[in-house]
C-alpha positions as CSV (number, residue, x, y, z in Angstrom):
1,M,38.8,-60.1,-6.3
2,T,40.1,-56.8,-8.1
3,D,44.3,-56.2,-7.8
4,P,44.7,-52.8,-6.3
5,N,48.0,-52.7,-7.7
6,K,46.6,-53.3,-11.5
7,G,49.2,-55.8,-11.9
8,T,52.7,-53.5,-10.8
9,K,55.0,-54.5,-8.7
10,L,55.6,-51.5,-6.3
11,T,59.2,-51.7,-4.3
12,L,60.0,-48.7,-1.7
13,Y,63.4,-48.1,-0.7
14,W,63.1,-47.0,2.7
15,L,65.6,-45.0,4.3
16,S,65.8,-44.8,8.5
17,Q,65.0,-40.7,9.8
18,S,64.1,-39.7,6.3
19,R,61.1,-38.3,3.9
20,S,60.7,-42.3,2.9
21,H,57.9,-42.6,5.7
22,R,55.2,-40.3,4.2
23,I,55.5,-42.5,1.1
24,L,54.8,-45.9,3.0
25,F,52.4,-44.2,5.0
26,L,51.0,-43.3,1.5
27,L,51.1,-46.9,0.5
28,E,49.1,-47.5,3.1
29,A,46.6,-45.7,2.7
30,L,46.2,-46.9,-1.3
31,H,46.1,-50.5,0.5
32,L,48.4,-51.5,-2.1
33,T,51.0,-54.2,-2.1
34,Y,54.6,-53.9,-2.2
35,D,58.2,-55.4,-1.4
36,L,60.3,-52.6,1.2
37,K,63.8,-52.4,1.1
38,I,64.9,-51.4,4.2
39,Y,68.4,-49.3,4.8
40,H,70.3,-46.8,7.7
41,R,72.3,-43.8,7.9
42,G,75.8,-44.7,9.0
43,P,77.6,-42.7,11.8
44,D,78.0,-39.6,9.1
45,K,73.8,-39.1,9.2
46,L,74.3,-40.3,5.7
47,A,72.4,-42.3,3.8
48,P,74.3,-46.2,2.5
49,P,76.4,-45.8,-0.8
50,E,74.1,-48.5,-2.0
51,L,71.1,-47.0,-2.8
52,K,72.9,-44.8,-5.3
53,S,72.7,-48.4,-7.4
54,I,68.8,-47.7,-7.6
55,H,69.7,-43.6,-8.1
56,P,72.1,-41.7,-9.0
57,L,72.2,-39.2,-6.1
58,G,71.8,-42.1,-3.4
59,K,68.5,-40.7,-1.6
60,S,65.6,-41.4,-0.3
61,P,62.7,-42.5,-0.8
62,L,62.7,-44.3,-4.2
63,L,60.1,-46.5,-5.7
64,T,60.4,-49.0,-7.9
65,V,57.2,-49.5,-10.7
66,H,57.2,-52.0,-12.6
67,A,54.1,-52.1,-14.7
68,P,53.0,-55.7,-16.6
69,N,53.7,-54.5,-19.9
70,S,57.5,-53.9,-19.1
71,T,60.4,-54.9,-18.9
72,E,62.3,-52.9,-16.7
73,P,60.9,-50.8,-13.6
74,M,60.4,-47.1,-13.5
75,V,62.8,-45.7,-10.7
76,L,61.3,-42.6,-9.6
77,A,62.8,-39.9,-6.7
78,E,60.9,-37.4,-4.5
79,S,58.3,-36.9,-2.7
80,G,55.7,-35.2,-4.3
81,V,56.8,-37.2,-8.0
82,I,56.3,-40.3,-6.5
83,I,52.9,-39.0,-4.5
84,E,51.7,-37.9,-6.8
85,Y,52.1,-40.9,-9.6
86,L,50.7,-43.3,-7.0
87,L,47.8,-41.3,-6.8
88,D,47.5,-40.5,-10.5
89,H,47.2,-44.5,-11.1
90,F,46.1,-45.7,-7.9
91,G,44.3,-43.0,-5.9
92,S,40.7,-44.5,-6.3
93,N,41.7,-47.3,-3.6
94,A,41.5,-45.0,-0.7
95,S,38.8,-45.5,1.8
96,T,38.3,-41.6,0.7
97,P,39.7,-38.7,-1.5
98,L,42.9,-38.0,-1.0
99,I,42.6,-35.6,-3.6
100,P,39.8,-32.8,-2.8
101,E,37.5,-31.6,-4.6
102,R,38.8,-28.9,-7.1
103,Y,36.2,-26.6,-8.6
104,K,32.9,-25.1,-6.6
105,S,29.8,-25.8,-8.2
106,G,28.9,-24.7,-11.7
107,Q,32.5,-23.1,-11.4
108,E,34.4,-25.8,-13.5
109,G,37.1,-25.2,-15.0
110,V,37.0,-21.0,-13.6
111,V,39.5,-19.0,-13.0
112,G,39.4,-18.4,-9.5
113,G,36.8,-21.4,-9.3
114,E,38.8,-23.4,-7.3
115,T,37.2,-24.8,-3.8
116,E,39.6,-23.6,-0.4
117,E,39.7,-27.4,0.1
118,W,42.1,-27.7,-3.2
119,M,44.0,-24.1,-3.1
120,R,45.0,-25.9,0.6
121,Y,45.6,-29.2,-1.2
122,R,48.0,-27.7,-3.7
123,Y,50.0,-24.9,-1.8
124,Y,50.9,-27.9,1.0
125,M,52.3,-29.8,-1.3
126,H,54.9,-27.7,-2.1
127,Y,55.4,-26.0,1.2
128,A,56.4,-28.6,2.8
129,E,59.4,-29.2,0.7
130,G,59.8,-25.0,-0.6
131,S,59.8,-23.7,3.0
132,L,59.2,-25.6,6.2
133,M,62.0,-28.6,5.2
134,P,64.9,-26.2,4.8
135,F,64.4,-24.7,7.9
136,L,64.3,-27.9,9.8
137,V,67.7,-29.5,8.2
138,M,69.7,-26.8,8.9
139,Q,68.2,-26.5,12.5
140,L,70.1,-30.6,12.8
141,V,72.9,-29.5,11.0
142,V,73.2,-26.1,13.3
143,D,72.5,-29.3,16.5
144,T,75.1,-31.2,15.0
145,V,77.7,-28.5,14.7
146,K,77.0,-27.4,18.6
147,N,78.0,-31.1,19.7
148,P,80.6,-32.2,16.3
149,P,82.3,-36.1,17.1
150,G,85.8,-36.3,17.5
151,M,86.6,-32.8,18.3
152,P,88.8,-32.2,21.7
153,F,86.3,-30.6,24.3
154,F,88.5,-27.2,24.2
155,I,87.7,-26.9,20.7
156,K,83.6,-27.3,21.7
157,P,82.8,-23.7,22.6
158,L,83.7,-22.0,18.6
159,P,81.7,-24.0,17.1
160,R,78.7,-23.7,19.7
161,L,78.9,-20.4,20.0
162,V,79.2,-19.4,16.0
163,A,75.5,-22.4,16.1
164,G,73.9,-20.7,18.8
165,Q,74.5,-17.0,16.8
166,I,73.0,-18.6,13.8
167,E,70.2,-20.1,15.8
168,S,69.7,-16.8,17.7
169,A,69.8,-14.4,14.4
170,F,68.0,-16.6,11.8
171,L,67.0,-20.2,12.7
172,T,64.7,-19.8,15.5
173,R,63.1,-16.4,14.7
174,N,61.7,-18.6,10.9
175,I,60.7,-21.6,13.5
176,T,58.8,-19.6,15.2
177,A,57.1,-17.9,12.2
178,H,56.1,-21.5,10.7
179,L,54.9,-22.6,13.8
180,E,52.7,-20.0,14.4
181,F,51.6,-20.3,10.5
182,L,50.4,-23.8,10.8
183,E,49.2,-22.9,13.9
184,Q,47.0,-19.8,12.6
185,Q,46.3,-22.5,9.7
186,L,45.1,-25.4,11.6
187,S,42.4,-23.2,12.9
188,S,41.1,-21.7,10.3
189,S,40.9,-25.0,8.7
190,P,38.0,-25.2,6.0
191,G,34.8,-26.7,7.7
192,G,36.5,-26.4,11.0
193,G,38.5,-28.9,10.0
194,K,41.6,-30.7,12.0
195,Y,43.5,-31.8,9.2
196,I,45.0,-28.9,6.7
197,C,43.1,-29.3,4.3
198,G,40.1,-29.1,6.2
199,T,37.5,-32.2,7.6
200,E,39.3,-35.0,6.0
201,L,43.0,-36.7,5.8
202,T,44.7,-35.8,2.2
203,A,47.7,-36.4,0.5
204,A,48.6,-32.5,1.9
205,D,48.0,-34.2,6.0
206,I,50.5,-37.1,4.3
207,M,53.6,-35.2,2.5
208,M,53.4,-33.3,6.0
209,S,53.3,-35.7,8.6
210,F,56.8,-36.1,8.2
211,P,58.1,-32.5,9.1
212,V,55.4,-31.9,11.2
213,I,55.7,-35.3,13.9
214,A,60.0,-34.9,13.6
215,M,58.8,-31.2,14.6
216,A,57.0,-32.9,17.2
217,G,59.8,-34.9,18.8
218,R,62.3,-31.7,18.5
219,V,60.1,-28.8,19.9
220,D,58.2,-28.6,22.6
221,L,54.4,-27.6,21.0
222,K,52.5,-26.1,24.3
223,T,52.1,-23.0,23.0
224,F,50.4,-24.7,19.4
225,P,47.8,-27.3,20.7
226,L,46.3,-27.4,17.1
227,L,49.4,-27.7,15.5
228,K,50.2,-30.8,18.7
229,G,47.1,-32.3,18.3
230,Y,47.7,-32.1,14.3
231,A,51.4,-34.1,14.7
232,E,49.4,-37.0,17.2
233,R,46.3,-37.0,14.9
234,L,48.7,-38.2,12.0
235,Q,50.2,-40.4,14.2
236,G,47.4,-42.3,15.0
237,E,46.1,-42.7,11.2
238,E,45.8,-46.3,10.7
239,A,47.3,-46.0,7.6
240,Y,50.4,-44.4,9.4
241,V,50.0,-47.0,12.1
242,R,50.4,-50.0,9.7
243,A,52.8,-48.5,8.2
244,V,54.9,-48.3,11.8
245,R,54.3,-51.8,12.3
246,K,55.6,-52.8,8.7
247,V,59.1,-51.4,9.4
248,E,58.7,-52.9,13.4
249,E,58.1,-56.1,11.6
250,V,60.5,-56.1,8.9
251,D,63.2,-53.9,10.9
252,G,62.5,-54.4,15.1
253,G,61.8,-51.1,15.3
254,F,60.9,-48.0,14.5
255,E,61.7,-43.9,15.7
256,A,60.2,-41.2,13.8
257,S,62.5,-38.5,13.7
258,L,64.9,-36.2,11.4
């Protein structure tokens, strides 16, 4: 029987309420075997200091890759890097290709000859972190400012006022713009597909899964039915369900949130 890991030992350092879950989603989609080490955020919502022993920044996701011909494991950080590295070496393990066909027939290597599916794929691999996540993280910070722990009740109206002004002047309209954009993109998905790049699940959907599912848990998407359906569809993917079960088996529970 062929070894899907090619003799490579993989260890995912998974942190609750973090981007690391999409790496677990991908590992399951690629039918890879791996060790799963689970960490939890502290009361300050930060990652535990133990992660700094793996990578100096102490962030998650982190994946160690111990190839059969190496003496020390390689440490990979950043979701995009990890996803691309796993696809480079193990992409053929997936039930369906997680990267769309790049060129239209007869236009291989030609500038402008790329398929719409591939162009979307490349875009969303960057959009998830470059455009969407900063606003969601800022919203999380604003929500925390509105209800700061340990602050006397008679002072709380001041930070709430400041946070409310940031929301009304900047955050709400930007997040709404992204919701409208994603709804439009799903309505124009190539081939009438129900995924962001077309009719099949791609690694871009896996990259988008964390912010989209996190938003679905925090924002009322009733006016964005396609986006709501997309979030539900991602959570219903077999590989995603297996990833959730894996965490539940190890940790006793799972919550998809930012």
